[in-house]
C-alpha positions in Angstrom: -28.0 10.7 1.7 -25.8 13.8 2.5 -26.1 17.0 0.5 -23.9 17.3 -2.5 -22.5 20.9 -2.4 -19.4 20.8 -4.5 -18.1 19.1 -7.6 -15.8 16.9 -5.5 -18.8 15.8 -3.3 -20.7 14.9 -6.5 -17.7 12.8 -7.8 -17.4 11.1 -4.5 -21.1 10.4 -4.4 -20.9 8.8 -7.9 -17.9 6.6 -7.0 -19.4 5.5 -3.7 -22.7 4.6 -5.4 -20.9 2.6 -8.1 -18.8 0.8 -5.6 -21.7 0.0 -3.3 -24.5 -0.8 -5.9 -22.6 -2.1 -9.0 -19.5 -3.8 -7.7 -17.1 -1.1 -9.0 -13.6 -1.5 -7.6 -12.0 1.7 -6.4 -8.2 1.7 -7.0 -5.4 4.1 -6.2 -4.0 6.3 -9.0 -0.6 4.8 -8.2 -1.8 1.5 -9.6 -2.4 2.9 -13.0 0.4 2.8 -15.6 0.1 5.7 -18.0 2.6 4.4 -20.5 0.8 1.1 -21.0 -2.7 2.4 -20.0 -3.6 -0.4 -17.5 -4.1 -0.9 -13.8 -1.2 -3.1 -12.6 -3.2 -4.6 -9.7 -6.2 -5.4 -11.8 -4.1 -6.9 -14.5 -2.4 -9.2 -12.1 -5.7 -10.2 -10.6 -7.0 -11.1 -14.1 -3.9 -13.1 -14.8 -4.3 -15.0 -11.5 -8.0 -15.6 -12.2 -7.1 -17.0 -15.6 -9.3 -14.5 -17.5 -6.5 -13.6 -19.9 -5.7 -17.2 -21.0 -7.8 -17.0 -24.1 -6.5 -13.5 -25.0 -2.9 -14.7 -24.7 -3.7 -17.7 -26.9 -5.3 -15.5 -29.5 -2.4 -13.1 -29.4 0.0 -16.0 -29.9 -2.1 -17.3 -32.8 -2.1 -13.8 -34.5 1.7 -13.4 -34.1 2.5 -16.9 -35.5 0.2 -16.2 -38.5 2.3 -13.2 -39.4 0.1 -10.5 -37.8 1.4 -7.7 -35.7 2.6 -8.4 -32.2 1.5 -4.9 -31.2 -2.3 -5.1 -31.1 
């Protein structure tokens, strides 16, 4: 382990540790959409993986029952 001498070194150490030990995925800031507050690349990955199928079905159910379409 190298010496942590600055705040930036400490931040990099934490990100590297999370990526290596916990499966954390490091993305570019360019992938994050500030208006909608999500990571475009990760959202597309989740759609492709089918993880949001149940969420979409639940959202459809809420809007058809007269709930708000903006959750």
